[in-house]
C-alpha positions as CSV (number, residue, x, y, z in Angstrom):
1,M,-26.8,45.8,-18.3
2,V,-27.5,49.5,-18.3
3,E,-30.8,50.7,-16.8
4,D,-33.2,52.9,-18.8
5,T,-32.7,55.7,-16.3
6,E,-29.0,55.7,-17.0
7,I,-29.7,55.9,-20.8
8,E,-32.2,58.7,-20.2
9,M,-29.7,60.7,-18.2
10,A,-26.9,60.2,-20.7
11,M,-29.2,61.0,-23.6
12,L,-30.5,64.2,-22.1
13,D,-27.0,65.3,-21.0
14,L,-25.5,64.7,-24.4
15,V,-28.3,66.5,-26.2
16,A,-27.9,69.4,-23.8
17,Q,-24.2,69.5,-24.3
18,R,-24.5,69.6,-28.1
19,G,-26.8,72.6,-28.0
20,A,-30.2,73.7,-29.3
21,D,-29.4,73.7,-33.0
22,K,-27.3,70.5,-33.1
23,T,-28.1,66.8,-32.9
24,I,-26.4,63.6,-31.6
25,C,-26.3,60.2,-33.0
26,P,-28.0,57.5,-30.9
27,S,-24.7,55.5,-31.1
28,E,-23.1,58.3,-29.1
29,V,-25.3,57.5,-26.2
30,A,-24.6,53.8,-26.5
31,R,-20.9,54.3,-26.8
32,H,-20.9,56.7,-23.8
33,L,-22.5,53.9,-21.7
34,G,-20.9,50.9,-23.4
35,G,-17.8,50.6,-21.2
36,A,-14.4,49.4,-22.2
37,H,-15.3,46.6,-24.6
38,P,-15.2,47.9,-28.1
39,D,-18.5,46.3,-29.2
40,A,-20.5,46.6,-26.0
41,W,-22.3,49.7,-27.4
42,R,-24.0,47.7,-30.1
43,L,-26.0,45.8,-27.5
44,L,-27.4,49.2,-26.2
45,M,-28.8,50.4,-29.5
46,H,-32.3,48.9,-29.0
47,P,-32.6,50.2,-25.4
48,V,-31.4,53.6,-26.6
49,R,-34.1,53.7,-29.3
50,R,-36.7,52.6,-26.8
51,V,-35.8,55.4,-24.4
52,A,-35.6,57.9,-27.3
53,V,-39.2,57.0,-28.3
54,R,-40.4,57.5,-24.7
55,L,-38.7,60.8,-24.3
56,T,-40.0,62.0,-27.6
57,K,-43.5,61.2,-26.6
58,Q,-42.9,63.2,-23.4
59,G,-41.7,66.1,-25.5
60,R,-38.3,66.1,-23.9
61,I,-36.2,65.3,-27.0
62,A,-36.9,65.0,-30.8
63,I,-36.2,62.1,-33.0
64,L,-35.1,63.5,-36.4
65,R,-34.9,62.0,-39.9
66,K,-33.3,64.0,-42.6
67,G,-33.4,67.0,-40.3
68,E,-37.1,66.8,-39.6
69,P,-39.0,65.4,-36.5
70,V,-40.5,62.0,-37.2
71,A,-44.3,62.0,-37.5
72,D,-44.7,58.9,-35.5
73,P,-42.0,58.0,-32.9
74,D,-43.4,54.4,-32.7
75,D,-43.0,53.9,-36.5
76,F,-40.0,55.2,-38.2
77,K,-37.2,53.5,-40.1
78,G,-33.6,54.2,-41.0
79,V,-30.9,56.5,-39.7
80,Y,-32.0,59.0,-37.1
81,R,-30.6,61.7,-34.9
82,L,-31.6,63.1,-31.5
83,G,-32.0,66.7,-30.6
84,H,-33.9,69.3,-28.7
85,P,-37.7,69.4,-29.4
86,R,-38.6,72.1,-31.8
87,A,-41.5,74.5,-31.7
88,P,-44.1,73.7,-34.4
89,K,-43.8,75.9,-37.5
């Protein structure tokens, strides 16, 4: 199984590669770490979300829904994206 530190490093690297005004799909992180088996990435989706929540609380990434940061990283539903944290408007 993949450790949280590996997920964190991959997530931060992929977000950085994408750039400040772009986002990544959490499945990109899972697929990046999933290995050769075509369905292995699916097992990583919950750990990826857990790491995304932790990094959002630390201010290191942003979880976005419909282009806007989620109000509560512990309580959001649906499709989400990951990106650089944004300065408050």
